[in-house]
C-alpha positions in Angstrom: 160.5 21.4 146.4 162.4 23.7 144.8 160.7 26.4 142.1 163.0 28.7 140.2 161.6 32.2 140.0 159.9 32.0 143.3 156.0 31.5 143.9 153.4 33.5 143.4 152.8 36.8 145.4 150.0 36.0 147.9 150.1 39.5 149.1 149.3 40.7 145.5 145.7 38.8 146.1 144.6 40.9 148.9 144.7 44.2 147.2 142.1 43.2 144.6 138.7 44.7 145.2 136.1 42.3 146.9 132.2 43.2 146.2 129.0 43.0 148.1 126.9 40.4 146.8 123.4 38.8 148.1 122.3 35.6 147.7 118.4 35.6 146.1 118.0 32.2 147.3 118.7 32.1 150.4 119.1 36.3 151.5 122.6 35.6 152.6 124.5 39.2 152.6 128.4 38.2 151.7 132.0 39.6 150.4 133.1 38.3 146.9 134.7 38.6 143.8 135.4 37.0 140.5 132.9 36.4 137.3 131.0 33.1 138.8 130.7 34.2 142.2 128.8 31.7 144.9 126.9 31.8 148.0 128.9 30.4 150.7 126.2 29.0 152.6 124.1 27.4 149.8 126.1 26.9 146.8 123.3 28.7 144.7 124.8 31.0 141.7 121.6 33.1 142.2 123.1 36.6 143.3 122.9 39.7 142.9 125.3 42.4 143.4 124.2 45.1 146.0 127.0 47.7 146.5 
């Protein structure tokens, strides 16, 4: 497969800030980013930013 102008800069993603969250259902603490964060353990969207 060939692309013109190069592919996405994956290295730029590493510079994005993550935030700390806690799932209100299973109490799992994790890092995430974005507007619709979900718990990686139970997939609940009932999460709260803790930091």
